[in-house]
C-alpha positions as MATLAB code, in Angstrom:
seq = 'MLPLPGSRKDEEKSEVAVDPARFVREVRSEIAKVTWPSRRETLISTGLVLAMAAAIAIFFLVVDQVIGLGVRALFGTGF';
ca = [
     -14.931   23.149  -18.871;
     -17.139   19.858  -18.285;
     -16.988   16.586  -20.278;
     -19.602   16.233  -21.931;
     -22.005   13.122  -21.286;
     -20.774    9.684  -22.924;
     -17.615   11.323  -23.057;
     -14.873    8.848  -22.362;
     -14.267   10.214  -19.333;
     -17.675    9.473  -18.641;
     -17.396    5.978  -19.446;
     -14.204    5.475  -16.935;
     -15.955    6.467  -14.446;
     -19.158    4.437  -15.022;
     -17.489    1.287  -15.464;
     -15.474    1.425  -12.141;
     -18.817    2.565  -10.111;
     -20.303   -0.418  -11.807;
     -18.128   -3.458  -11.700;
     -17.081   -4.146   -7.916;
     -14.635   -7.327   -9.457;
     -12.128   -5.061  -11.555;
     -11.779   -2.742   -8.661;
     -11.223   -6.382   -6.102;
      -8.148   -6.923   -9.534;
      -6.557   -3.378   -9.268;
      -6.491   -4.007   -5.911;
      -4.836   -6.822   -5.441;
      -2.572   -6.514   -7.856;
      -1.643   -2.611   -6.117;
      -0.749   -4.813   -3.074;
       1.212   -7.261   -4.593;
       3.240   -3.448   -5.580;
       4.289   -3.232   -1.447;
       7.589   -3.151   -0.346;
       6.620   -4.978    3.390;
       8.622   -4.626    5.663;
      10.833   -7.699    7.395;
       9.672   -8.418   11.201;
      13.186   -7.448   12.335;
      12.396   -3.495   10.553;
       9.658   -3.678   11.855;
      10.562   -4.208   15.694;
      13.736   -1.819   15.223;
      10.953    1.210   14.196;
       9.042    0.250   17.089;
      11.828    0.420   18.867;
      12.851    3.436   17.575;
       9.547    5.143   18.576;
       9.359    4.420   21.394;
      12.657    5.310   22.738;
      12.038    8.527   21.545;
       8.847    8.808   22.858;
      10.689    8.378   26.214;
      13.703   11.204   25.488;
      11.023   13.580   24.874;
       8.680   13.044   27.312;
      11.885   13.225   29.602;
      13.042   16.028   28.408;
       9.927   17.994   28.588;
       9.810   17.170   32.327;
      13.104   18.166   32.602;
      11.806   21.706   31.055;
       8.766   21.918   33.137;
      10.289   21.457   36.839;
      13.495   24.380   35.228;
      10.722   27.077   34.244;
       8.406   25.857   37.741;
      11.629   26.554   39.812;
      12.217   29.296   37.906;
       8.830   30.735   38.460;
       8.370   29.412   42.224;
      11.679   32.142   43.018;
      10.213   35.121   40.955;
       7.181   34.959   42.693;
       8.414   33.432   46.051;
       5.763   30.756   46.412;
       6.444   27.380   46.299;
       6.624   24.619   48.491;
];
């Protein structure tokens, strides 16, 4: 069911759209609630991401080489 014009929800929507100062206050309030990671946590997380990306790249390199060897042996081509 659609809300009637002039209903409470309709008024709330227009307040947000009309009052940019209220929006900025609410954004600042929400940002203050965020728990930001420390520098150490950020460096550890970054290191783990880079290590996992390298490990996955090496894994797929090995799998690709094994599959390539199998295909070359199966079809008798290759170097």
